[in-house]
DOLUMNU-203340 format. One record per residue (C-alpha): residue number from 1; residue in one letter; x negated, y, z negated. Coordinates in Angstrom, 3 decimals. Last residue first. Layout:
BEGIN
+-----+---+----------+----------+----------+
|   k | r |       px |       py |       pz |
+-----+---+----------+----------+----------+
| NUM | A |        X |        Y |        Z |
...
+-----+---+----------+----------+----------+
//
This chain:
BEGIN
+-----+---+----------+----------+----------+
|   k | r |       px |       py |       pz |
+-----+---+----------+----------+----------+
| 389 | X |  -22.071 |   10.361 |  -10.774 |
| 388 | X |  -21.300 |    6.888 |   -9.604 |
| 387 | X |  -18.757 |    4.890 |  -10.836 |
| 386 | X |  -17.973 |    6.304 |  -14.241 |
| 385 | X |  -17.497 |    4.586 |  -17.642 |
| 384 | X |  -21.383 |    4.339 |  -18.754 |
| 383 | X |  -21.505 |    7.898 |  -17.111 |
| 382 | X |  -19.136 |    9.131 |  -20.053 |
| 381 | X |  -21.917 |   10.095 |  -22.553 |
| 380 | X |  -23.954 |   12.499 |  -19.604 |
| 379 | X |  -20.191 |   14.024 |  -18.720 |
| 378 | X |  -18.469 |   12.767 |  -15.553 |
| 377 | X |  -17.526 |   14.443 |  -12.825 |
| 376 | X |  -14.262 |   14.543 |  -13.045 |
| 375 | X |  -12.769 |   17.886 |  -12.225 |
| 374 | X |  -14.627 |   17.847 |   -9.097 |
| 373 | X |  -13.430 |   14.355 |   -7.770 |
| 372 | X |   -9.863 |   15.231 |   -8.659 |
| 371 | X |   -9.773 |   18.476 |   -7.038 |
| 370 | X |  -11.156 |   16.222 |   -3.883 |
| 369 | X |   -8.468 |   13.968 |   -3.977 |
| 368 | X |   -5.747 |   16.062 |   -4.983 |
| 367 | X |   -6.897 |   18.355 |   -1.461 |
| 366 | X |   -6.810 |   14.954 |    0.133 |
| 365 | X |   -2.916 |   13.770 |   -0.749 |
| 364 | X |   -1.732 |   17.405 |   -1.420 |
| 363 | X |   -2.147 |   17.318 |    2.789 |
| 362 | X |    1.254 |   15.850 |    3.062 |
| 361 | X |    3.459 |   19.030 |    1.926 |
| 360 | X |    2.642 |   20.500 |    5.630 |
| 359 | X |    4.839 |   17.641 |    6.831 |
| 358 | X |    7.973 |   18.557 |    4.832 |
| 357 | X |    7.525 |   22.102 |    6.105 |
| 356 | X |    6.959 |   20.985 |    9.834 |
| 355 | X |    9.427 |   18.152 |    9.322 |
| 354 | X |   12.339 |   21.377 |    8.824 |
| 353 | X |   13.300 |   23.405 |    5.451 |
| 352 | X |   16.748 |   21.648 |    4.065 |
| 351 | X |   16.757 |   18.022 |    5.829 |
| 350 | X |   13.045 |   18.292 |    5.883 |
| 349 | X |   12.833 |   18.834 |    2.052 |
| 348 | X |   15.564 |   16.971 |    1.122 |
| 347 | X |   13.478 |   13.849 |    2.892 |
| 346 | X |   10.953 |   15.006 |    1.155 |
| 345 | X |   12.375 |   14.483 |   -2.323 |
| 344 | X |   13.096 |   11.352 |   -1.173 |
| 343 | X |   10.177 |    9.984 |    0.030 |
| 342 | X |    8.390 |   11.321 |   -3.418 |
| 341 | X |   11.214 |    9.938 |   -5.719 |
| 340 | X |    9.630 |    5.860 |   -5.261 |
| 339 | X |    5.958 |    6.728 |   -5.700 |
| 338 | X |    6.897 |    9.397 |   -8.815 |
| 337 | X |    8.699 |    6.526 |  -10.371 |
| 336 | X |    5.479 |    4.119 |   -9.969 |
| 335 | X |    3.465 |    6.558 |  -11.350 |
| 334 | X |    3.440 |    4.573 |  -15.242 |
| 333 | X |    3.292 |    1.704 |  -13.022 |
| 332 | X |   -0.486 |    2.395 |  -12.508 |
| 331 | X |   -0.988 |    1.489 |  -16.633 |
| 330 | X |   -0.101 |   -1.844 |  -15.715 |
| 329 | X |   -2.034 |   -2.328 |  -12.245 |
| 328 | X |   -5.489 |   -0.669 |  -14.646 |
| 327 | X |   -5.109 |   -3.325 |  -17.208 |
| 326 | X |   -4.944 |   -5.783 |  -14.951 |
| 325 | X |   -8.147 |   -4.781 |  -13.421 |
| 324 | X |   -9.433 |   -5.382 |  -16.807 |
| 323 | X |  -13.457 |   -6.392 |  -16.163 |
| 322 | X |  -14.460 |   -2.869 |  -16.112 |
| 321 | X |  -11.900 |   -0.418 |  -17.442 |
| 320 | X |  -12.863 |    3.075 |  -16.233 |
| 319 | X |  -14.329 |    1.624 |  -12.909 |
| 318 | X |  -10.635 |    0.412 |  -11.804 |
| 317 | X |   -9.898 |    3.835 |  -11.303 |
| 316 | X |  -12.684 |    5.017 |   -9.630 |
| 315 | X |  -12.813 |    1.912 |   -7.004 |
| 314 | X |   -8.775 |    3.076 |   -6.940 |
| 313 | X |   -9.607 |    6.253 |   -5.610 |
| 312 | X |  -12.453 |    5.387 |   -2.892 |
| 311 | X |  -10.186 |    2.680 |   -1.596 |
| 310 | X |   -7.350 |    5.211 |   -1.146 |
| 309 | X |   -9.277 |    7.634 |    0.495 |
| 308 | X |  -10.562 |    5.446 |    3.211 |
| 307 | X |   -7.785 |    5.632 |    4.977 |
| 306 | X |   -7.590 |    9.651 |    5.655 |
| 305 | X |  -10.212 |   10.446 |    7.633 |
| 304 | X |  -10.115 |    7.545 |   10.350 |
| 303 | X |   -6.018 |    7.813 |   10.337 |
| 302 | X |   -6.217 |   11.894 |   10.404 |
| 301 | X |   -8.934 |   11.588 |   13.218 |
| 300 | X |   -6.827 |    9.163 |   15.629 |
| 299 | X |   -3.785 |   11.403 |   14.970 |
| 298 | X |   -5.580 |   14.323 |   16.811 |
| 297 | X |   -5.474 |   12.158 |   19.813 |
| 296 | X |   -1.903 |   11.132 |   19.479 |
| 295 | X |   -0.780 |   15.449 |   18.965 |
| 294 | X |   -3.087 |   15.864 |   21.941 |
| 293 | X |   -0.707 |   13.311 |   24.030 |
| 292 | X |    1.932 |   14.767 |   22.979 |
| 291 | X |    1.765 |   18.621 |   23.188 |
| 290 | X |    1.162 |   22.101 |   20.725 |
| 289 | X |   -1.016 |   20.539 |   18.371 |
| 288 | X |   -1.348 |   22.693 |   15.046 |
| 287 | X |   -0.162 |   20.153 |   12.893 |
| 286 | X |   -2.609 |   17.564 |   13.936 |
| 285 | X |   -5.432 |   20.540 |   13.352 |
| 284 | X |   -3.908 |   21.352 |    9.513 |
| 283 | X |   -4.240 |   17.158 |    9.250 |
| 282 | X |   -7.850 |   17.279 |   10.831 |
| 281 | X |   -8.967 |   19.782 |    8.500 |
| 280 | X |   -7.522 |   18.447 |    5.067 |
| 279 | X |   -9.070 |   14.610 |    6.449 |
| 278 | X |  -12.539 |   16.438 |    6.458 |
| 277 | X |  -12.029 |   17.757 |    2.811 |
| 276 | X |  -11.012 |   14.500 |    1.705 |
| 275 | X |  -13.476 |   12.395 |    3.803 |
| 274 | X |  -16.780 |   14.321 |    2.264 |
| 273 | X |  -15.739 |   14.830 |   -1.136 |
| 272 | X |  -14.673 |   10.640 |   -1.385 |
| 271 | X |  -17.808 |   10.505 |    0.069 |
| 270 | X |  -19.847 |   12.267 |   -2.690 |
| 269 | X |  -17.701 |   10.607 |   -5.222 |
| 268 | X |  -18.848 |    6.870 |   -3.693 |
| 267 | X |  -22.700 |    7.892 |   -3.553 |
| 266 | X |  -24.022 |    7.520 |   -0.048 |
| 265 | X |  -26.597 |    5.107 |    1.721 |
| 264 | X |  -24.504 |    1.705 |    0.497 |
| 263 | X |  -21.063 |    3.364 |    1.201 |
| 262 | X |  -21.760 |    4.494 |    4.681 |
| 261 | X |  -21.332 |    1.244 |    6.503 |
| 260 | X |  -18.241 |    0.250 |    4.382 |
| 259 | X |  -16.656 |    4.011 |    5.811 |
| 258 | X |  -17.287 |    3.186 |    9.269 |
| 257 | X |  -15.195 |    0.168 |    9.260 |
| 256 | X |  -12.471 |    1.968 |    7.280 |
| 255 | X |  -12.455 |    4.736 |    9.388 |
| 254 | X |  -12.098 |    2.808 |   12.730 |
| 253 | X |   -9.172 |    0.827 |   10.768 |
| 252 | X |   -7.412 |    4.037 |    9.980 |
| 251 | X |   -8.109 |    5.182 |   13.722 |
| 250 | X |   -6.509 |    2.655 |   15.056 |
| 249 | X |   -3.486 |    2.945 |   12.324 |
| 248 | X |   -3.341 |    6.580 |   13.408 |
| 247 | X |   -3.297 |    6.204 |   16.957 |
| 246 | X |   -0.713 |    3.840 |   16.977 |
| 245 | X |    1.607 |    5.726 |   15.050 |
| 244 | X |    0.977 |    8.052 |   17.997 |
| 243 | X |    1.523 |    6.052 |   20.560 |
| 242 | X |    4.845 |    5.349 |   19.081 |
| 241 | X |    5.812 |    8.403 |   19.046 |
| 240 | X |    4.641 |    9.009 |   22.672 |
| 239 | X |    6.471 |    5.836 |   23.903 |
| 238 | X |    9.731 |    6.816 |   22.064 |
| 237 | X |    9.475 |   10.594 |   24.138 |
| 236 | X |    7.788 |   13.071 |   22.843 |
| 235 | X |    9.805 |   16.506 |   22.826 |
| 234 | X |    6.950 |   18.133 |   20.460 |
| 233 | X |    8.651 |   19.445 |   17.501 |
| 232 | X |   11.795 |   16.982 |   17.720 |
| 231 | X |   10.620 |   13.899 |   18.394 |
| 230 | X |    6.578 |   13.845 |   17.696 |
| 229 | X |    7.739 |   15.580 |   14.238 |
| 228 | X |   10.242 |   12.863 |   13.776 |
| 227 | X |    7.665 |    9.980 |   14.575 |
| 226 | X |    4.902 |   12.111 |   12.123 |
| 225 | X |    8.122 |   12.261 |    9.691 |
| 224 | X |    8.005 |    8.498 |    9.175 |
| 223 | X |    4.298 |    7.689 |    9.434 |
| 222 | X |    3.179 |   10.072 |    7.588 |
| 221 | X |    5.757 |    8.670 |    4.503 |
| 220 | X |    3.751 |    5.491 |    5.558 |
| 219 | X |    0.383 |    6.300 |    5.189 |
| 218 | X |   -0.863 |    9.571 |    4.050 |
| 217 | X |    1.325 |   10.331 |    1.494 |
| 216 | X |    1.076 |    6.958 |   -0.370 |
| 215 | X |   -2.217 |    8.104 |   -1.343 |
| 214 | X |   -0.750 |   10.604 |   -4.120 |
| 213 | X |   -0.288 |    7.723 |   -5.917 |
| 212 | X |   -3.154 |    6.668 |   -6.134 |
| 211 | X |   -5.035 |    9.831 |   -7.171 |
| 210 | X |   -1.881 |    9.790 |  -10.108 |
| 209 | X |   -4.287 |    6.545 |  -11.066 |
| 208 | X |   -6.859 |    8.457 |  -11.003 |
| 207 | X |   -5.891 |   11.159 |  -13.274 |
| 206 | X |   -4.588 |    8.943 |  -15.623 |
| 205 | X |   -7.948 |    7.246 |  -15.791 |
| 204 | X |   -9.822 |   10.495 |  -16.290 |
| 203 | X |   -7.214 |   11.446 |  -19.249 |
| 202 | X |   -7.494 |    8.073 |  -20.724 |
| 201 | X |   -5.041 |    7.831 |  -23.571 |
| 200 | X |   -3.029 |    5.959 |  -21.097 |
| 199 | X |   -5.755 |    3.310 |  -21.019 |
| 198 | X |   -6.123 |    2.531 |  -24.615 |
| 197 | X |   -1.890 |    1.885 |  -24.621 |
| 196 | X |   -3.001 |   -0.727 |  -21.858 |
| 195 | X |   -5.213 |   -2.070 |  -23.921 |
| 194 | X |   -3.355 |   -2.305 |  -26.556 |
| 193 | X |   -0.916 |   -3.994 |  -24.300 |
| 192 | X |   -3.269 |   -6.896 |  -22.852 |
| 191 | X |   -4.408 |   -7.971 |  -25.984 |
| 190 | X |   -7.978 |   -6.429 |  -27.350 |
| 189 | X |  -10.969 |   -8.516 |  -27.481 |
| 188 | X |  -12.356 |   -9.749 |  -30.710 |
| 187 | X |   -9.766 |  -12.364 |  -31.012 |
| 186 | X |  -10.558 |  -13.416 |  -27.802 |
| 185 | X |   -8.476 |  -12.014 |  -24.725 |
| 184 | X |   -8.491 |  -14.529 |  -22.097 |
| 183 | X |  -11.473 |  -15.121 |  -19.866 |
| 182 | X |  -12.124 |  -12.575 |  -17.016 |
| 181 | X |  -10.768 |  -14.590 |  -13.340 |
| 180 | X |  -13.509 |  -17.104 |  -11.780 |
| 179 | X |  -12.890 |  -16.866 |   -8.223 |
| 178 | X |  -10.061 |  -19.560 |   -7.373 |
| 177 | X |  -11.057 |  -22.712 |   -5.544 |
| 176 | X |   -9.623 |  -23.675 |   -2.424 |
| 175 | X |   -6.738 |  -26.494 |   -1.697 |
| 174 | X |   -3.706 |  -23.924 |   -3.298 |
| 173 | X |   -5.363 |  -21.485 |   -1.077 |
| 172 | X |   -4.380 |  -23.207 |    1.862 |
| 171 | X |   -1.339 |  -24.370 |    0.947 |
| 170 | X |    0.383 |  -21.292 |   -0.250 |
| 169 | X |   -1.598 |  -19.770 |    2.811 |
| 168 | X |    0.389 |  -22.080 |    5.100 |
| 167 | X |    4.058 |  -21.440 |    3.167 |
| 166 | X |    3.161 |  -17.791 |    3.965 |
| 165 | X |    3.256 |  -18.004 |    7.238 |
| 164 | X |    6.386 |  -20.136 |    7.685 |
| 163 | X |    7.900 |  -17.124 |    5.913 |
| 162 | X |    6.477 |  -14.587 |    8.115 |
| 161 | X |    7.915 |  -16.707 |   11.389 |
| 160 | X |   11.838 |  -16.946 |    9.195 |
| 159 | X |   11.555 |  -12.928 |    7.766 |
| 158 | X |   10.615 |  -12.387 |   12.140 |
| 157 | X |   13.626 |  -14.609 |   13.391 |
| 156 | X |   15.509 |  -13.171 |   11.353 |
| 155 | X |   14.471 |   -9.745 |   11.884 |
| 154 | X |   15.250 |  -10.393 |   15.831 |
| 153 | X |   18.625 |  -10.768 |   15.540 |
| 152 | X |   19.923 |   -7.563 |   17.144 |
| 151 | X |   18.245 |   -8.776 |   19.952 |
| 150 | X |   15.789 |  -11.629 |   20.073 |
| 149 | X |   15.909 |  -12.035 |   23.527 |
| 148 | X |   12.005 |  -12.497 |   24.098 |
| 147 | X |   11.839 |   -8.735 |   24.635 |
| 146 | X |   13.358 |   -8.584 |   21.348 |
| 145 | X |   10.943 |  -10.957 |   19.672 |
| 144 | X |    7.857 |   -8.979 |   21.047 |
| 143 | X |    8.855 |   -5.815 |   19.723 |
| 142 | X |    9.638 |   -7.712 |   16.175 |
| 141 | X |    6.120 |   -8.867 |   15.934 |
| 140 | X |    4.358 |   -5.907 |   16.881 |
| 139 | X |    6.438 |   -3.954 |   14.552 |
| 138 | X |    4.981 |   -6.689 |   11.991 |
| 137 | X |    0.924 |   -6.697 |   13.771 |
| 136 | X |    0.102 |   -3.242 |   13.171 |
| 135 | X |    1.044 |   -3.462 |    9.520 |
| 134 | X |   -0.761 |   -5.951 |    8.713 |
| 133 | X |   -3.630 |   -5.245 |   10.050 |
| 132 | X |   -3.773 |   -1.843 |    8.182 |
| 131 | X |   -3.240 |   -4.236 |    5.581 |
| 130 | X |   -6.183 |   -6.116 |    6.684 |
| 129 | X |   -8.298 |   -2.644 |    6.590 |
| 128 | X |   -7.074 |   -1.825 |    3.143 |
| 127 | X |   -8.296 |   -4.981 |    1.754 |
| 126 | X |  -11.510 |   -4.730 |    3.168 |
| 125 | X |  -12.247 |   -1.044 |    1.889 |
| 124 | X |  -10.686 |   -1.815 |   -1.422 |
| 123 | X |  -13.415 |   -4.933 |   -1.586 |
| 122 | X |  -16.105 |   -2.187 |   -0.706 |
| 121 | X |  -14.837 |    0.445 |   -3.235 |
| 120 | X |  -14.898 |   -2.326 |   -5.936 |
| 119 | X |  -18.731 |   -3.242 |   -5.073 |
| 118 | X |  -20.129 |   -3.769 |   -8.439 |
| 117 | X |  -17.225 |   -5.642 |   -9.952 |
| 116 | X |  -17.499 |   -8.264 |   -7.617 |
| 115 | X |  -14.700 |  -10.680 |   -9.461 |
| 114 | X |  -12.965 |   -8.195 |  -11.560 |
| 113 | X |  -11.982 |   -6.490 |   -7.980 |
| 112 | X |  -11.366 |   -9.540 |   -6.217 |
| 111 | X |   -8.993 |  -11.078 |   -9.256 |
| 110 | X |   -7.564 |   -7.387 |   -9.708 |
| 109 | X |   -6.208 |   -7.824 |   -5.634 |
| 108 | X |   -5.273 |  -10.920 |   -6.205 |
| 107 | X |   -3.782 |  -10.289 |   -9.282 |
| 106 | X |   -1.533 |   -7.660 |   -6.837 |
| 105 | X |   -0.764 |   -9.820 |   -3.995 |
| 104 | X |    0.609 |  -12.940 |   -5.295 |
| 103 | X |    2.377 |  -11.437 |   -8.383 |
| 102 | X |    3.651 |   -8.352 |   -7.421 |
| 101 | X |    4.459 |  -10.209 |   -3.896 |
| 100 | X |    6.436 |  -12.382 |   -6.001 |
|  99 | X |    8.414 |   -9.737 |   -7.840 |
|  98 | X |    9.232 |   -7.920 |   -4.659 |
|  97 | X |   10.187 |  -11.360 |   -3.089 |
|  96 | X |   12.908 |  -11.424 |   -5.729 |
|  95 | X |   14.579 |   -8.262 |   -4.784 |
|  94 | X |   14.010 |   -9.108 |   -1.347 |
|  93 | X |   16.302 |  -12.079 |   -2.347 |
|  92 | X |   18.970 |  -10.109 |   -4.092 |
|  91 | X |   19.505 |   -7.071 |   -1.911 |
|  90 | X |   19.818 |   -9.695 |    1.320 |
|  89 | X |   22.649 |  -11.577 |   -0.432 |
|  88 | X |   24.554 |   -8.389 |   -1.263 |
|  87 | X |   23.955 |   -6.841 |    2.126 |
|  86 | X |   25.465 |   -9.977 |    3.648 |
|  85 | X |   24.849 |  -13.677 |    5.317 |
|  84 | X |   21.538 |  -14.228 |    4.466 |
|  83 | X |   19.511 |  -17.156 |    6.238 |
|  82 | X |   15.919 |  -15.018 |    7.603 |
|  81 | X |   16.199 |  -13.457 |    3.366 |
|  80 | X |   16.186 |  -17.093 |    2.391 |
|  79 | X |   13.270 |  -17.922 |    4.717 |
|  78 | X |   11.414 |  -15.039 |    3.555 |
|  77 | X |   12.792 |  -15.810 |   -0.593 |
|  76 | X |   11.031 |  -19.181 |    0.237 |
|  75 | X |    7.132 |  -17.943 |    1.539 |
|  74 | X |    7.224 |  -15.178 |   -1.041 |
|  73 | X |    8.143 |  -17.718 |   -3.901 |
|  72 | X |    4.941 |  -19.450 |   -2.673 |
|  71 | X |    2.819 |  -17.028 |   -2.483 |
|  70 | X |    4.005 |  -15.927 |   -6.092 |
|  69 | X |    3.240 |  -19.381 |   -7.309 |
|  68 | X |   -0.069 |  -19.651 |   -5.580 |
|  67 | X |   -0.331 |  -16.123 |   -7.379 |
|  66 | X |    0.845 |  -16.929 |  -10.471 |
|  65 | X |   -1.055 |  -20.421 |  -10.654 |
|  64 | X |   -4.363 |  -18.644 |  -10.719 |
|  63 | X |   -3.784 |  -15.896 |  -12.501 |
|  62 | X |   -4.235 |  -16.988 |  -16.057 |
|  61 | X |   -1.883 |  -18.140 |  -18.717 |
|  60 | X |   -2.162 |  -14.951 |  -21.456 |
|  59 | X |   -3.121 |  -11.972 |  -18.432 |
|  58 | X |   -1.184 |  -13.467 |  -16.019 |
|  57 | X |    1.907 |  -13.481 |  -18.385 |
|  56 | X |    1.422 |   -9.963 |  -19.246 |
|  55 | X |    0.948 |   -9.122 |  -15.406 |
|  54 | X |    4.325 |  -10.937 |  -14.715 |
|  53 | X |    5.954 |   -8.545 |  -17.417 |
|  52 | X |    4.224 |   -5.766 |  -16.443 |
|  51 | X |    6.053 |   -6.343 |  -12.581 |
|  50 | X |    9.688 |   -7.225 |  -13.924 |
|  49 | X |   10.698 |   -3.318 |  -14.477 |
|  48 | X |    9.266 |   -1.653 |  -11.041 |
|  47 | X |   10.173 |   -4.567 |   -9.340 |
|  46 | X |   13.782 |   -4.534 |   -9.805 |
|  45 | X |   13.359 |   -0.624 |   -9.246 |
|  44 | X |   11.617 |   -1.429 |   -5.947 |
|  43 | X |   14.072 |   -4.426 |   -4.825 |
|  42 | X |   16.956 |   -2.186 |   -5.551 |
|  41 | X |   16.069 |    1.267 |   -3.693 |
|  40 | X |   13.911 |   -0.005 |   -0.639 |
|  39 | X |   15.395 |   -3.081 |    1.588 |
|  38 | X |   19.122 |   -2.668 |    0.215 |
|  37 | X |   19.125 |    0.787 |   -0.990 |
|  36 | X |   17.849 |    2.356 |    2.144 |
|  35 | X |   20.448 |    0.137 |    4.470 |
|  34 | X |   22.985 |    1.335 |    2.023 |
|  33 | X |   22.163 |    5.170 |    2.179 |
|  32 | X |   22.112 |    4.513 |    6.195 |
|  31 | X |   25.327 |    3.033 |    6.479 |
|  30 | X |   25.401 |   -0.551 |    6.906 |
|  29 | X |   26.942 |   -2.852 |    9.670 |
|  28 | X |   24.838 |   -5.979 |    8.857 |
|  27 | X |   23.948 |   -6.728 |   12.084 |
|  26 | X |   23.311 |   -2.778 |   13.152 |
|  25 | X |   21.899 |   -1.948 |    9.753 |
|  24 | X |   19.109 |   -4.994 |    9.422 |
|  23 | X |   18.651 |   -4.070 |   13.914 |
|  22 | X |   17.597 |   -0.567 |   12.419 |
|  21 | X |   15.715 |   -1.592 |    9.476 |
|  20 | X |   13.188 |   -4.135 |   11.214 |
|  19 | X |   10.236 |   -2.368 |   11.184 |
|  18 | X |   10.598 |   -1.615 |    7.389 |
|  17 | X |   11.503 |   -5.360 |    6.348 |
|  16 | X |    9.020 |   -6.572 |    8.857 |
|  15 | X |    6.362 |   -4.550 |    7.611 |
|  14 | X |    6.789 |   -5.851 |    4.469 |
|  13 | X |    6.007 |   -9.261 |    5.529 |
|  12 | X |    3.426 |   -8.310 |    7.456 |
|  11 | X |    2.081 |   -5.770 |    4.701 |
|  10 | X |    1.832 |   -8.808 |    2.036 |
|   9 | X |    0.403 |  -11.314 |    4.943 |
|   8 | X |   -2.541 |   -9.083 |    5.475 |
|   7 | X |   -3.328 |   -8.540 |    2.193 |
|   6 | X |   -3.048 |  -12.120 |    1.145 |
|   5 | X |   -5.525 |  -12.869 |    3.920 |
|   4 | X |   -7.962 |  -11.118 |    1.383 |
|   3 | X |   -7.411 |  -14.079 |   -0.784 |
|   2 | X |   -8.890 |  -16.601 |    2.302 |
|   1 | X |  -12.121 |  -14.780 |    2.317 |
+-----+---+----------+----------+----------+
//
């Protein structure tokens, strides 16, 4: 389905932004701190403030036009980023791109969840799989452009290519039908903000939203620190660093494919317990690997066992508010400051105590989700809101 492709394009465009960071820093003559602010901090703060407004508009006027408009804005801002003359222009452009991404990708995800409410975990697994494809395609694209002679300006060409792909996808989504979204709240239904206030009193939902936030640990954060670990602790070459990251992505894809096949035969909570415990075990084993080639091999297992955790945690959260995925998305912003702060805090830990200590803290993701699965076991009167028991 065309809408699932939005996940791939989202990660492709954000991947060009992340993987192109070193070249952006050199070509615009920025410091490390300034580069981080331009690429991540400023756009993240703007998105944190504006995203809830986008969700309110979608709840009132419908999702299709906001999704299509968001995709179109992503295309335009990608072209603008390719032409940005300096850091201020780039930061402003990426801030608008971030808001457009929130409209296009978050609302697409919510639409897919609401359209097939009995297949939440499968929907999120497919969404995550296409996101992994985008994660892999972005550095591959920039590497190909560098080999072709793009030099430090490869990121500009990368943004332009992504802009073209987004423009084509915008046209395709606009020409095809859109899954029927849930009806706008009637007189007898709570408005979005009333529903969010009710959701924030649901401790189980808050627990799963925190679990979703934890899933950032064994994802982009692990990729950054794993590369440093292979370089500094195992004396691995850049080739081995890339191989380790590639193994993580490949393992994640295999894990998601296998997970989707397990779904019809096993309860989601049982799968969460199994994958969570397995992920914790193989992550500890990966940390103990003494050589780069063993690290890359073990990282394949880390990716395979950790990748299904986000779809499972998301499915549990969405199941708490059937038919109101937008409510869950708005409520999830409660933990957005946590997601923004964690990379910085882990960086401080790495500076003071080493990357090994920082990496060891990432086990909080699988352990935290296992604990959540145990403590949120549905009581008899609550089973109507639980995705499985």
